[in-house]
N, C-alpha and C positions, 0 to 999 in steps of 0.2 A: 826723202821724206823729212819735213821739218820736225825736229825733236825738241824744239823750244816750246814751252807752254804759251799760248796767246796771251798778249797783254804785258809781256816782260821785256824790259830793255836794259842794256848794259852800256857801261862806261869804263874807261880806265885812263890813269894819267901817271906821269913820271914826277914824284914830288922829292926824290932823293932823300927819303927819310933815313935810309942808312946806308944804301949804296947808290951811286950815280948809274945812269944808262940802264935803268930797268923800270918797268911799270910796277909801281908799289901801291897805288890807290885805286880802288874800285867802287863802282857803284851798281846796285841792283835796284832796279825802279819798276813798280806795277803802274800801269796806266790808270788804273782806279784802286781806290782804297780796299785792301784786302783784310780777310781774317787772318791772323797770325798766332802761331803757337811756338814755345820755344823751351829749351832745357838748357841748364847752365852748370858749370863746375860746382862740385861740393867742398873744393878746397876753401878753408876758411879766409885765406888770402885772396882776395878777388880784385881784378883789375877794375879801373874805372869804368870802362865801357860795359862790364858785365854788370856793375850795379846799376848803371843807368838803364840798361836793357831790361833787368829783373822788374824794375819799376814800372816801365812802360808796358811791358808784356801783360800786366794785369788788366788793361783795357782790352786786350784781344784783337787790337787793330793796328795795321802797319801799312806802309806803302814804298819805304825805301830803306836800304840797308847800305851803309858806307863802310868799307872795310881797308884797313891799311896793314901792310906787312913791314918789318923790320923794327917796330917799336910796340911793345906789348901796352904800354901806358898802364903799367902795374907798380905798385909801391911808389907812386909818384905824388902822393899827397892830395891836399885840396886842389893844387894846380892841375893835377891830372883829371880830377872831376870836372873842373872847369873847362878844361880842354875837350874833354868828351862831349861835354853839353854845348859848347860853341860849335864844335864840328857839325853836330846835328842841326843846329839852329842856322848855321849857313847854308847847309844843304837844303833844309826846309824853305828858307827865304828864296833861294835860287829856283826851287822847283814849285814855289807858291803852294806849299801845303803846310799843314800844322806840324810844328817841332815834335810833337808827341807820337807822331806817325814815322819817324825817322830813327832807325836803330844803328848804333855804332858798334864796330868790332875791331879789335886790334890783335896783332900777333908779332912777336919779335923779342927783343931784349928786354928784360925786367929792370925797372930802377932808373931808366934813362927818361928824362923829360920829353913830351912830344915836341918835334920841331914845327910848332904851329905857323910860324911865318911861312915856311915853305908848303906846308898842306894848304893854309888859306889862299895862297897864290895860285894854287891848282883847282880849287873847287869851281869856280867860275867856268873854267874850261872842261872839267868834268862834266857839268850840266850841258855845257854847249855841244859836246860831242856825243851826248846821249843817243844810244842807237846805232852808233858806228862801230862799237866794239863787239865782239862774240862772247859767248859764254867760256869759250876756251881762253880768251884774253883775261877774262876775270879770274878763271881757276889758276892761270900762270900768275897773275898779279898778287895772289894771297899766299903763294908759296914761301916758305922760309928755307929749311933744310931739305925739303920735298925734292926729289929727282924728276917727277913728272907731275903734270896736272891730272886731277881726279874727278871724273864726270861720269854719271850714270843717268840713263834715260829709261823711261817705261811708258809704254801707250797701253792705256786701258779703256774698256768700253763701259761707259757709264749711262745708264738709260739708254737713248737712241743715238748717242754721240760718242766720238773717241776723244779722250782727254789725254793729257800727258802730266807726268811727274818727273822732274828733272831735279838732280842734286849735284852739287860741287862740294868739295871738302879739301882741307889741307890738314897734314899731320904726319910726322914721321918719328919723332921724339917727344919726350914728356907724354908718353901715351899709357895711360891706366885710368879706367874709371873711378869713382863712382858717378857717372854721368855721361858726358859726352866724349871726352879725350881730345878735343881738337876743335877747329871751327867748320861748321858744315851749314850750307845754306840750300834749302829745299824750295821748290815752288811749283805750283800746279794751276792751271786754268779751270779746274773743276771746282764748283761752289761746294763748299764743305761747311757746315755749321761749326762755329768755333769750339764748343764742347767737344764735337766729335773729332775735330782736327786735333785737339789737345790730348785726347785719349788715343788716338791712332799713333801720334808720334811718341808719347810716353812708352806705348808698348813696342814700337818699333826700335827706339833708343835702347830699351832695355834688352832686346833680343840681338842687338847689333853692336852699336858703339860701346855699350856696357859689358861686352864680352869679348874684349880685344885688350892686349897689352903687348908693348914693345920693350919697355924698360922699368915699369913699376912706378914711374914718376907721374905726378897729377899735375897739370897746368893750372895757372891762375886765371886763364882766359877762355877756357873751354866754353863753346856756345853752339847751339844748334838753333836755327830759325827757319820756319816753314810758313810761306805765305800761299794763301789759296784766294784768288782774285775773282773767280766766278765767271770769267770772260767767255767761257765755253758756252754759257747760256743755258745750262741744265738747273733743275731743281736742286736745291741744296742737299747734299748727303747728310744724314743725321745717324746717330747710333742705331736707330730703328729701322733705318732704311735697308731694303733688300741688297743695295749695291754697297753698303758700309764695309762688308767683309771683303768684297772685291778690292775696294779701295785701301782698306788696311793691309791685305797681302801684298799688293802692289808697292806700297810704301815701304813694307819690310824687306821686300826684295831689293829695293833701291838702296836703302841704308845697310843692309846686310853686304852688298856688293861693293859700296863705299868703303865699308869697315875692312874688307878684305884688302882693298887697294891701299888703305893706310898700313896695314901690317906687312904687305907686300914691299912697302917702300920703307920700311923700318930702317932708321940710321945704322948703315954698315951691314944691314942683313943679308945673308946668302941663302937662308932657307925660310920658307912659309910653313908654320906648324899649326896644325888643327888638334886640339886636345878635346877628347869627349869622355866624361865621366857618366858611367851608366850604373843604374840600379842603386841610386843612393837612397837614403830615407826620405828626403825631399829636395826640391830643386835648389833650395838655398845651399844645402850641404853639397850638392853636386858642384854648384858654381864655385863655392869656397875651396873644394878640393882642386878642381880644375885651375883656379888662379893660382894656388900655392905651386903647382907644378909649373904653370905658365911664367911665373915671377921669379923662379928660381934661377940664379945666375949659374949655379952648378949645373943644372939641367941644360940650360941654353948654351952654356960653352961646351959641354959634352957632346951635344948635336951639332955644334959647329965643328968639332973635332972628329965627326963621325963615330962617336964611341957610344955604344948603346948601353951607357951605365944606368941600368934600371934602379940600381940602388939608391940614386939621388932622387928618383920619382917616388921611390917608397918612403925615403926621408921626409920629402916634401908633404906627402899625404899624412904623414904621422904628426907634422907640426901645423897642419892646416886649421886645427881648431875644432874639427868635426869628429863625432865617435866613429871610430873604423875598427874593424876586426882583421887584423894583419893575414891571418890564415885563411881569408876568404877573397882576397884580392887577386885578380888576373890582369895582366898588361899585355897589350899587343903593340908592335910596331908594324903599321901597315896591316897585314894578314898573319904576320909572324907572332906566335904566342910566346912572349919572353919571360913571362912570369905566371906560374900556376899555383894558386892558393898560397901566395906569399913567398914562394921559393923559385928560383931560376930553373928554367927548362933546358938550358944548355945550348940554346939557338942564337948566342950572341953573334957568332960569325954571320948568319943569314940576316939578322937585324942590322949589322953593320953595313952590309950591301944595300939595303933599303935606305940608310942614311945618307948614302952618296946622292940621292936624288935631290932636287930643288924643293919638293913638297913632301911632307911628312904628316901622317895621322898617327896619333898615339891615343889608343882606346884603353880606358881603365874601368874595369868592371869591379865595383865594390861588393856586388852581391849581398846587399842589404835592404834593398827596397826596390822602387820601380821608377824612380824619377832621375832625369838625366839633364846635363847641361854641356855646351860646347863653348870652348874659349879659342880664340885666334891668336897666336903669338909668332915670334921669329926667334932666330938665334942670335948669340950675342958675340960680336967679333971685335978685333983690334980696331976696325974701322970706326966703331961706334966711339971708342975712346978718341980717336984722332979728331972726328967731327966735333966732339963737344969740348974738347980742351982749347979748341981754336975759335969756339963759337962767337966770342965777343971780340976777336982780333981780326 
C-alpha cells in the first residue's frame, strides 16, 4: 500500500555541508500550490531560515520545502539572512514557482556560515532528480545526531475517499519546548481550509511535541511545517466539517508517534519514560509539574542507574512553581505505589525491578483537582556527554 500522500515528490543531494559522502540537502515538493501551517521555536535567538519562514507562513500558502543538515544558519548575521533567501530564490527559479512559496529549514552547528558555493552547485541537480528519492531518503538526509530516520503514516477516510497524512522529523538533542523541539515536515493530500489546518496543527503540537523533553535545551531552529495540497479531490475540511474531528485526531496520532520516536532516540538514552501528572488544579499546573520532573537531571540519572529515588521527584514537584500539598501526593513506578500521601511505602526494591526495563511510566497523583498532563522524556547517561562534547569536532 502506498503510504505517501498524492502529489508530493522528493529529492536529496550531497552538498558536503559539514561531512562528505552523505546526503545533506533535501527537497519536499507539492505538484500544486498547497495550504500550509507552521509552528516555530520560541527561543528569542532564531535562525535565519526560521525568521524567513515565519514571514512567509502568514500567506498560508506553500509548495516547496528545502532542508539542509550540518549547518543551522543561526547567529550568522545579515549574510545568513541573505543565504536563506537566496536558497529559496534558486529553488523557486528552478521549479518555476514564486519564491514566497518556498520554505527553508536548516539544522546543525550554530554560528558557522553556510557554504553557499557548495549548496548552489547542488540545487539544479536537486531539481533534476525530483521524484527519484523516497521519503526515507529525505528523513535520512535531515538527520544530525539521530540514530534512525523518523517517519509516521496514517490513512484516514474523508468523505468518500481515503487520504493520507505523512510526517517525518529529526531530533535527538536540544529537545524541550515551548513549541516544536525539532524539525518536522507533515504533508497530506486531503484538502483542508487554511484556518482549520492551522488550528489542527496548533492543537497537535501542543499535545505532542510540546510535551517532550530530552535535555531541557531549546533549539534556535525548531520548525514544524504542514502542507495540504488537496490532490485527493475532496471538498475542503473546515472547522465546521463533520470530518474535522477525524482529521484532527489522525494528525494528533501522527505527531504523537513522531514525538515518541524523538524521545526514544534521545542522545545517549537507554530508557523511554512517560510521566503523567493526575488530578492537578488545571492542565497548566499538571504540565509544569510533569516537566519539572522530566527536566530534572537528578531524576534522569537516578532512573539510568535503576535507583527508584522518589525523593528527587518530590523535590522537583516542590520547585515546579505550582501550589502543591506534600501530604496529598501519591507516586507510582509502573503499578508499584512507591509514595503514599507524601511518604514512602517501603517498596523501593520492587520499583527497582521495574526500572530495569527499557520503558517506564511514572504516575504522580497530586489529589488536588481533576486535570492531567503527560510528558515524554528519557534518562541521562554518559553517552549524552560524549556525543555533545564532540559535536563540533
